[in-house]
C-alpha positions as CSV (number, residue, x, y, z in Angstrom):
1,X,-128.3,35.0,-15.1
2,X,-127.5,32.9,-18.0
3,X,-128.6,29.4,-18.5
4,X,-126.5,26.7,-16.8
5,X,-124.4,24.7,-19.2
6,X,-122.4,21.4,-19.2
7,X,-119.1,20.7,-20.8
8,X,-117.7,17.4,-22.0
9,X,-113.9,16.8,-21.6
10,X,-112.4,13.7,-23.1
11,X,-109.2,12.3,-24.5
12,X,-108.5,10.5,-27.7
13,X,-105.3,8.5,-28.3
14,X,-103.9,6.5,-31.3
15,X,-100.6,4.8,-31.9
16,X,-98.5,6.0,-34.8
17,X,-95.5,4.0,-36.0
18,X,-92.2,6.0,-35.8
19,X,-91.6,6.1,-39.5
20,X,-95.1,7.3,-40.2
21,X,-94.7,9.8,-37.3
22,X,-91.6,11.3,-39.0
23,X,-93.4,11.4,-42.4
24,X,-96.4,13.1,-41.0
25,X,-94.2,15.6,-39.1
26,X,-92.3,16.5,-42.2
27,X,-95.6,16.8,-44.1
28,X,-97.1,19.0,-41.5
29,X,-93.9,21.2,-41.5
30,X,-94.0,21.6,-45.2
31,X,-97.6,22.6,-45.2
32,X,-97.2,25.1,-42.4
33,X,-99.0,23.3,-39.6
34,X,-96.0,23.5,-37.4
35,X,-92.9,25.7,-37.7
36,X,-89.3,24.8,-37.3
37,X,-89.2,26.1,-33.7
38,X,-92.3,24.1,-32.7
39,X,-91.2,20.9,-34.4
40,X,-90.0,19.4,-31.1
41,X,-91.2,19.6,-27.6
42,X,-89.1,19.9,-24.4
43,X,-88.4,16.2,-24.4
44,X,-87.2,16.3,-28.0
45,X,-90.4,14.5,-29.3
46,X,-92.4,15.6,-32.3
47,X,-95.0,18.2,-31.3
48,X,-98.0,17.2,-33.3
49,X,-101.0,18.6,-31.4
50,X,-102.0,20.9,-34.2
51,X,-101.5,18.1,-36.8
52,X,-103.6,15.7,-34.8
53,X,-106.3,18.3,-34.3
54,X,-106.4,18.8,-38.1
55,X,-106.4,15.1,-38.7
56,X,-109.4,14.7,-36.3
57,X,-111.3,17.5,-38.0
58,X,-110.5,16.0,-41.4
59,X,-111.7,12.6,-40.2
60,X,-115.0,14.0,-38.9
61,X,-115.5,15.8,-42.2
62,X,-114.8,12.5,-44.0
63,X,-117.5,10.8,-42.0
64,X,-120.0,13.5,-43.1
65,X,-118.9,13.3,-46.7
66,X,-119.5,9.6,-46.8
67,X,-123.2,10.3,-46.8
68,X,-122.8,11.5,-50.4
69,X,-121.9,8.9,-53.1
70,X,-120.0,11.5,-55.0
71,X,-118.0,12.8,-52.1
72,X,-114.2,12.4,-52.1
73,X,-112.8,9.6,-49.9
74,X,-109.6,11.2,-48.7
75,X,-108.9,13.9,-46.1
76,X,-108.7,17.6,-47.1
77,X,-105.8,18.8,-49.3
78,X,-104.4,20.6,-46.2
79,X,-103.7,17.2,-44.7
80,X,-103.1,14.8,-47.6
81,X,-101.6,17.0,-50.3
82,X,-98.8,14.6,-51.0
83,X,-97.5,12.7,-54.0
84,X,-97.0,9.6,-51.8
85,X,-100.2,7.4,-52.2
86,X,-99.1,5.1,-49.4
87,X,-98.6,8.0,-47.0
88,X,-101.9,9.5,-48.0
89,X,-103.7,6.2,-47.3
90,X,-102.0,6.0,-43.9
91,X,-102.9,9.5,-43.0
92,X,-106.5,8.9,-44.0
93,X,-106.6,5.8,-41.8
94,X,-105.3,7.8,-38.9
95,X,-108.0,10.5,-39.4
96,X,-110.7,7.9,-39.5
97,X,-109.3,6.2,-36.4
98,X,-109.2,9.4,-34.5
99,X,-112.7,10.3,-35.4
100,X,-113.9,6.8,-34.3
101,X,-112.0,7.1,-31.0
102,X,-113.5,10.5,-30.4
103,X,-117.0,9.1,-31.1
104,X,-116.5,6.2,-28.6
105,X,-115.1,8.6,-26.0
106,X,-117.9,11.1,-26.4
107,X,-120.5,8.2,-26.1
108,X,-118.9,7.1,-22.8
109,X,-118.8,10.7,-21.4
110,X,-122.4,11.3,-22.5
111,X,-123.5,8.1,-20.9
112,X,-121.9,9.2,-17.7
113,X,-123.5,12.6,-17.8
114,X,-126.9,11.0,-18.5
115,X,-126.5,8.8,-15.4
116,X,-125.5,11.8,-13.4
117,X,-128.5,13.7,-14.8
118,X,-130.9,11.0,-13.4
119,X,-129.5,11.4,-9.9
120,X,-129.7,15.2,-9.6
121,X,-132.4,17.3,-8.1
122,X,-134.5,19.3,-10.5
123,X,-132.9,22.5,-9.3
124,X,-129.4,21.2,-10.0
125,X,-130.1,20.0,-13.5
126,X,-128.2,21.5,-16.4
127,X,-129.1,21.4,-20.1
128,X,-128.0,17.8,-20.4
129,X,-131.6,17.0,-21.4
130,X,-131.2,19.2,-24.5
131,X,-128.4,17.0,-25.8
132,X,-129.3,14.8,-28.8
133,X,-130.2,11.3,-27.8
134,X,-129.2,9.9,-31.1
135,X,-126.5,10.7,-33.6
136,X,-127.0,10.4,-37.4
137,X,-126.8,6.8,-38.5
138,X,-124.1,6.2,-41.2
139,X,-122.0,3.2,-41.9
140,X,-119.4,4.4,-39.4
141,X,-121.7,5.8,-36.8
142,X,-124.5,4.1,-34.8
143,X,-127.3,5.4,-32.5
144,X,-126.0,6.0,-29.0
145,X,-128.3,3.4,-27.5
146,X,-127.1,0.7,-29.9
147,X,-123.5,1.6,-29.4
148,X,-123.9,1.5,-25.6
149,X,-125.6,-1.8,-25.8
150,X,-122.8,-3.3,-27.9
151,X,-120.2,-1.8,-25.6
152,X,-121.9,-3.2,-22.5
153,X,-122.1,-6.6,-24.1
154,X,-118.4,-6.5,-25.0
155,X,-117.5,-5.6,-21.4
156,X,-119.8,-8.2,-20.0
157,X,-118.3,-10.9,-22.1
158,X,-114.8,-10.0,-20.9
159,X,-116.0,-9.7,-17.3
160,X,-117.6,-13.2,-17.5
161,X,-114.5,-14.8,-19.0
162,X,-112.2,-13.0,-16.5
163,X,-114.2,-14.2,-13.4
164,X,-114.6,-17.7,-14.7
165,X,-110.9,-18.0,-15.5
166,X,-109.3,-16.2,-12.6
167,X,-112.0,-16.0,-9.9
168,X,-113.4,-12.9,-8.2
169,X,-110.2,-12.1,-6.3
170,X,-107.9,-13.0,-9.1
171,X,-108.7,-10.0,-11.3
172,X,-109.5,-6.4,-10.8
173,X,-111.4,-3.7,-12.6
174,X,-108.3,-2.6,-14.6
175,X,-107.7,-6.2,-15.7
176,X,-111.4,-6.6,-16.7
177,X,-111.4,-3.3,-18.6
178,X,-108.2,-4.2,-20.4
179,X,-109.6,-7.6,-21.4
180,X,-112.6,-5.8,-22.9
181,X,-110.4,-3.3,-24.7
182,X,-111.8,-0.3,-22.8
183,X,-110.6,2.1,-20.2
184,X,-111.4,1.7,-16.5
185,X,-113.6,4.8,-16.8
186,X,-115.6,3.2,-19.6
187,X,-116.0,0.1,-17.4
188,X,-117.5,2.3,-14.6
189,X,-119.8,3.8,-17.2
190,X,-121.6,0.5,-17.4
191,X,-121.0,-1.1,-13.9
192,X,-120.9,1.0,-10.7
193,X,-118.5,-1.5,-9.1
194,X,-116.7,-4.8,-9.4
195,X,-119.3,-6.3,-7.3
196,X,-122.1,-5.2,-9.6
197,X,-120.1,-6.6,-12.6
198,X,-119.8,-9.9,-10.8
199,X,-123.5,-10.0,-10.0
200,X,-124.3,-9.4,-13.7
201,X,-121.8,-12.1,-14.8
202,X,-123.4,-14.6,-12.4
203,X,-126.9,-13.9,-13.7
204,X,-125.8,-14.0,-17.3
205,X,-123.9,-17.2,-16.8
206,X,-126.9,-19.1,-15.3
207,X,-129.1,-17.7,-18.0
208,X,-126.6,-18.8,-20.6
209,X,-126.6,-22.4,-19.2
210,X,-130.4,-22.4,-19.1
211,X,-130.6,-21.3,-22.8
212,X,-128.1,-23.9,-23.7
213,X,-130.2,-26.7,-22.1
214,X,-133.2,-25.4,-24.0
215,X,-131.2,-25.6,-27.2
216,X,-130.1,-29.2,-26.4
217,X,-133.8,-30.1,-25.8
218,X,-134.9,-28.5,-29.1
219,X,-132.1,-30.1,-31.2
220,X,-131.8,-33.6,-29.7
221,X,-135.3,-34.4,-28.4
222,X,-135.4,-37.2,-25.9
223,X,-131.7,-37.7,-26.2
224,X,-130.8,-34.2,-25.1
225,X,-129.3,-35.3,-21.8
226,X,-126.9,-37.6,-23.6
227,X,-125.8,-34.8,-25.9
228,X,-125.4,-32.5,-22.9
229,X,-123.2,-35.0,-21.2
230,X,-121.2,-35.5,-24.3
231,X,-120.4,-31.8,-24.4
232,X,-120.1,-31.2,-20.7
233,X,-117.4,-33.8,-19.8
234,X,-115.6,-33.5,-23.2
235,X,-111.9,-32.6,-23.1
236,X,-112.7,-29.3,-24.9
237,X,-115.1,-28.1,-22.2
238,X,-112.8,-29.3,-19.4
239,X,-110.0,-27.2,-20.8
240,X,-112.1,-24.1,-21.5
241,X,-112.6,-22.3,-18.1
242,X,-113.1,-18.9,-19.6
243,X,-115.9,-19.8,-22.1
244,X,-117.2,-22.9,-20.4
245,X,-120.3,-23.3,-18.2
246,X,-120.5,-20.8,-15.4
247,X,-122.0,-23.2,-12.9
248,X,-118.8,-25.0,-11.9
249,X,-116.5,-21.9,-12.2
250,X,-118.7,-19.2,-10.5
251,X,-120.5,-21.2,-7.9
252,X,-117.4,-21.4,-5.6
253,X,-117.0,-17.6,-5.9
254,X,-120.6,-17.1,-4.9
255,X,-120.0,-19.4,-1.9
256,X,-117.2,-17.0,-0.7
257,X,-119.4,-13.9,-1.2
258,X,-121.1,-12.2,1.7
259,X,-123.2,-10.1,-0.6
260,X,-126.9,-11.1,0.0
261,X,-127.9,-9.7,-3.4
262,X,-125.4,-12.0,-5.2
263,X,-126.5,-15.0,-3.2
264,X,-130.2,-14.3,-3.9
265,X,-129.7,-13.7,-7.6
266,X,-127.7,-16.9,-7.8
267,X,-130.5,-18.9,-6.1
268,X,-133.1,-17.4,-8.4
269,X,-131.1,-18.3,-11.5
270,X,-130.3,-21.8,-10.2
271,X,-134.0,-22.5,-9.5
272,X,-134.9,-21.4,-13.0
273,X,-132.2,-23.6,-14.4
274,X,-133.4,-26.7,-12.4
275,X,-137.0,-26.0,-13.7
276,X,-135.7,-26.1,-17.2
277,X,-133.9,-29.4,-16.7
278,X,-136.9,-31.0,-14.9
279,X,-139.2,-29.9,-17.7
280,X,-137.1,-31.9,-20.2
281,X,-137.3,-35.1,-18.2
282,X,-140.0,-37.5,-19.5
283,X,-140.9,-39.7,-16.6
284,X,-141.8,-39.3,-12.9
285,X,-143.9,-36.9,-10.9
286,X,-143.1,-33.2,-10.8
287,X,-141.2,-33.7,-7.5
288,X,-139.3,-36.7,-8.9
289,X,-138.3,-34.7,-12.0
290,X,-137.1,-31.8,-9.9
291,X,-135.1,-34.0,-7.6
292,X,-133.4,-35.6,-10.6
293,X,-132.7,-32.2,-12.1
294,X,-130.8,-31.3,-8.9
295,X,-128.8,-34.5,-9.1
296,X,-128.1,-34.1,-12.8
297,X,-126.9,-30.5,-12.4
298,X,-124.7,-31.4,-9.4
299,X,-123.3,-34.5,-11.1
300,X,-122.2,-32.6,-14.1
301,X,-120.8,-29.5,-12.4
302,X,-119.1,-31.6,-9.6
303,X,-117.7,-34.1,-12.1
304,X,-116.2,-31.6,-14.5
305,X,-114.7,-29.8,-11.5
306,X,-112.9,-33.0,-10.3
307,X,-111.8,-33.8,-13.9
308,X,-110.3,-30.3,-14.3
309,X,-108.5,-30.4,-10.9
310,X,-106.5,-33.7,-11.3
311,X,-103.1,-33.6,-12.9
312,X,-103.3,-36.9,-14.7
313,X,-105.2,-36.6,-18.0
314,X,-106.0,-40.4,-18.0
315,X,-107.6,-40.0,-14.6
316,X,-109.5,-36.9,-15.9
317,X,-110.8,-39.1,-18.7
318,X,-111.8,-41.8,-16.3
319,X,-113.8,-39.4,-14.2
320,X,-115.5,-37.9,-17.2
321,X,-116.5,-41.3,-18.5
322,X,-118.0,-42.3,-15.2
323,X,-119.9,-39.0,-14.9
324,X,-121.2,-39.4,-18.5
325,X,-122.5,-42.9,-17.8
326,X,-124.1,-41.8,-14.6
327,X,-125.8,-38.9,-16.3
328,X,-127.2,-41.0,-19.0
329,X,-128.5,-43.6,-16.5
330,X,-130.0,-41.0,-14.3
331,X,-132.0,-39.5,-17.1
332,X,-133.1,-42.8,-18.6
333,X,-136.9,-43.4,-18.9
334,X,-136.5,-46.7,-17.1
335,X,-134.9,-45.2,-14.0
336,X,-136.9,-44.0,-11.0
337,X,-135.3,-42.3,-8.0
338,X,-134.9,-44.7,-5.0
339,X,-136.9,-44.0,-1.9
340,X,-135.2,-41.7,0.6
341,X,-133.6,-43.3,3.6
342,X,-135.2,-42.2,6.8
């Protein structure tokens, strides 16, 4: 019996303006890539499968030739043998775009195959393990691991913005993938489900807030809480749901979640956030600092939520000013928490 093998099937698409499509069709016809009878398909549209395949091959060859400083910078004569420099430049761009799209598509398929490889039994494994783990690094190509990391970061950014702006129920996988500029298949190559994507967005959002507080502490010293309040209740932050703090936007979504993993991860991130705030307060016992940290976080998140919710901008400003003053007072060295009422 022969060795088992695996195949990778993928699709690559690129938009071509109508005028350029006609020019490329005529060019392909004149160079014998398609004949007159094969010029149109059954729908009367240009049949360019052979031309696109040749362009793709040429684009891949172009990527290889870029390794040599003396290599030509245009596709092969079979593709670009034309006296029209503008057309040649456009055809070259299409070739490069196709090869780039192919590379992205292959990376996504290989990622999926690698994930499937990890879940299979030894007796079911194919020769996926023999596939190269890294492609040659050129200006246009990156190692698979780096490319995957950048792709995941791009998707996570879009996921975080989507959930903050529209809520968990307000956007689906297709919408999240579209916002990231990828296919739904590519989305599932990085997140197994919408729930997993939301969990990751919650963790990343709380970590982002904690890192922001650390930056405020490093840049503003003892006045960091004033600087934080300046930013947090500012009109710019109030209007920016997608890129604003995750605490006021994602917390209500966590409240509605019945997923214990999401609730647990949220709690862990929130505790770390409170510890970071407490560590930046200069007076009081450890318990007093922690209590004030909870009040400060609640005050800012609740205050900006109210200011965002009201219709009257003047009222929003009034709420913001009151929250700002309360935050500054709370974090003042001269203030100590009042005794708890029994």
